[in-house]
ROSEMAR-773248 format. One line per 8 residues: number of its first residue (from 0); for each residue x negated, y, z of C-alpha. Coordinates in nm, 3 decimals, m for minus. Layout:
# residues N
NUM) X/Y/Z; ...
# end
This chain:
# residues 159
0) m1.619/1.103/0.838; m1.884/0.852/0.735; m1.779/0.623/1.023; m1.414/0.612/0.889; m1.533/0.559/0.531; m1.729/0.254/0.649; m1.421/0.129/0.834; m1.218/0.175/0.517
8) m1.477/m0.020/0.313; m1.486/m0.300/0.570; m1.110/m0.304/0.577; m1.082/m0.329/0.197; m1.351/m0.596/0.181; m1.194/m0.818/0.445; m0.851/m0.747/0.296; m0.965/m0.889/m0.037
16) m1.101/m1.203/0.130; m0.795/m1.260/0.359; m0.558/m1.179/0.071; m0.728/m1.437/m0.149; m0.713/m1.709/0.117; m0.347/m1.642/0.194; m0.263/m1.645/m0.178; m0.438/m1.978/m0.218
24) m0.295/m2.136/0.095; 0.062/m2.009/0.090; 0.114/m1.907/m0.273; 0.229/m1.552/m0.191; 0.027/m1.244/m0.290; 0.009/m0.950/m0.056; 0.082/m0.683/m0.317; m0.244/m0.712/m0.502
32) m0.590/m0.786/m0.386; m0.676/m0.440/m0.232; m0.341/m0.349/m0.085; m0.378/m0.534/0.255; m0.705/m0.355/0.324; m0.557/m0.016/0.267; m0.245/m0.098/0.470; m0.460/m0.247/0.749
40) m0.666/0.075/0.769; m0.344/0.277/0.814; m0.157/0.046/1.057; m0.188/0.316/1.322; 0.007/0.554/1.092; 0.348/0.382/1.042; 0.493/0.689/0.872; 0.240/0.649/0.586
48) 0.316/0.282/0.557; 0.689/0.346/0.541; 0.652/0.623/0.284; 0.428/0.397/0.078; 0.689/0.120/0.087; 0.959/0.380/0.008; 0.781/0.504/m0.296; 0.714/0.145/m0.403
56) 1.081/0.064/m0.378; 1.171/0.381/m0.580; 0.924/0.268/m0.847; 1.075/m0.084/m0.840; 1.430/0.055/m0.881; 1.320/0.287/m1.159; 1.152/m0.003/m1.335; 1.481/m0.202/m1.315
64) 1.668/0.085/m1.480; 1.405/0.138/m1.745; 1.394/m0.234/m1.827; 1.767/m0.222/m1.924; 1.671/m0.002/m2.219; 1.310/m0.101/m2.297; 1.136/m0.433/m2.308; 0.901/m0.415/m2.005
72) 0.680/m0.716/m1.926; 0.315/m0.801/m1.875; 0.073/m0.519/m1.921; 0.348/m0.272/m1.997; 0.523/m0.344/m1.671; 0.199/m0.321/m1.475; 0.092/0.003/m1.635; 0.445/0.149/m1.594
80) 0.439/0.056/m1.220; 0.096/0.215/m1.171; 0.192/0.537/m1.354; 0.534/0.568/m1.183; 0.370/0.493/m0.847; 0.122/0.765/m0.910; 0.383/1.020/m1.016; 0.626/0.942/m0.729
88) 0.339/0.934/m0.482; 0.214/1.274/m0.588; 0.574/1.405/m0.567; 0.611/1.261/m0.217; 0.283/1.413/m0.107; 0.362/1.756/m0.255; 0.730/1.804/m0.167; 0.854/1.569/0.094
96) 0.679/1.750/0.377; 0.953/2.009/0.339; 1.204/1.755/0.476; 0.982/1.624/0.755; 0.804/1.938/0.876; 1.071/2.051/1.131; 0.917/2.395/1.160; 0.559/2.276/1.179
104) 0.280/2.395/0.949; 0.265/2.202/0.625; m0.109/2.130/0.656; m0.037/1.868/0.912; 0.091/1.640/0.641; m0.223/1.583/0.440; m0.101/1.270/0.254; 0.219/1.083/0.310
112) 0.150/0.794/0.071; m0.144/0.559/0.100; m0.363/0.578/m0.211; m0.273/0.677/m0.562; m0.214/0.333/m0.711; m0.107/0.135/m0.408; 0.269/0.203/m0.446; 0.249/0.090/m0.811
120) 0.066/m0.231/m0.715; 0.324/m0.303/m0.450; 0.612/m0.232/m0.686; 0.461/m0.467/m0.945; 0.462/m0.748/m0.687; 0.818/m0.653/m0.579; 0.915/m0.733/m0.936; 0.713/m1.057/m0.947
128) 0.793/m1.220/m0.613; 1.064/m1.015/m0.441; 1.081/m0.729/m0.200; 1.106/m0.917/0.134; 0.837/m1.170/0.045; 0.595/m0.900/m0.070; 0.648/m0.675/0.234; 0.623/m0.972/0.473
136) 0.304/m1.095/0.315; 0.147/m0.749/0.309; 0.222/m0.684/0.677; 0.098/m1.025/0.789; m0.220/m1.003/0.587; m0.277/m0.642/0.693; m0.236/m0.740/1.060; m0.498/m1.016/1.028
144) m0.733/m0.777/0.852; m0.681/m0.511/1.121; m0.761/m0.768/1.390; m1.082/m0.858/1.214; m1.176/m0.495/1.169; m1.104/m0.408/1.536; m1.321/m0.702/1.652; m1.604/m0.592/1.425
152) m1.564/m0.233/1.540; m1.577/m0.334/1.901; m1.885/m0.555/1.849; m2.058/m0.272/1.660; m1.985/m0.014/1.927; m2.088/m0.223/2.228; m2.392/m0.411/2.092
# end
């Protein structure tokens, strides 16, 4: 367990650095500064990444509906995205295994969404720079981070 926690910390750390450089060089943000590290850590679990993007899109659509009735911008929008991401993420974790279990035991699905605030952070950037641009930048940055982490892991294991 400690080994995976260290990999997660390394992944988040390099995710912040790579995300910063890509934001400075290309002008696109990969869904917040910590998102690429978390996504990179779970690149071997595409169902978790897809469910995280799904929840983020639901938060984004809900935010669009709410913004027709309430003025939502700045800190309000950010906080609303984080709260909705948390609520929809918990809902997905608690109830969606019923649709995907196919007769298997429910304990197999420990968490379907990555993190508690990650969907809200992604949804906030969906609103700011668009869905396709955000998903593309997240996946590219996460792939670079995963490559760095794999190289570090291999060096650590064989040296």
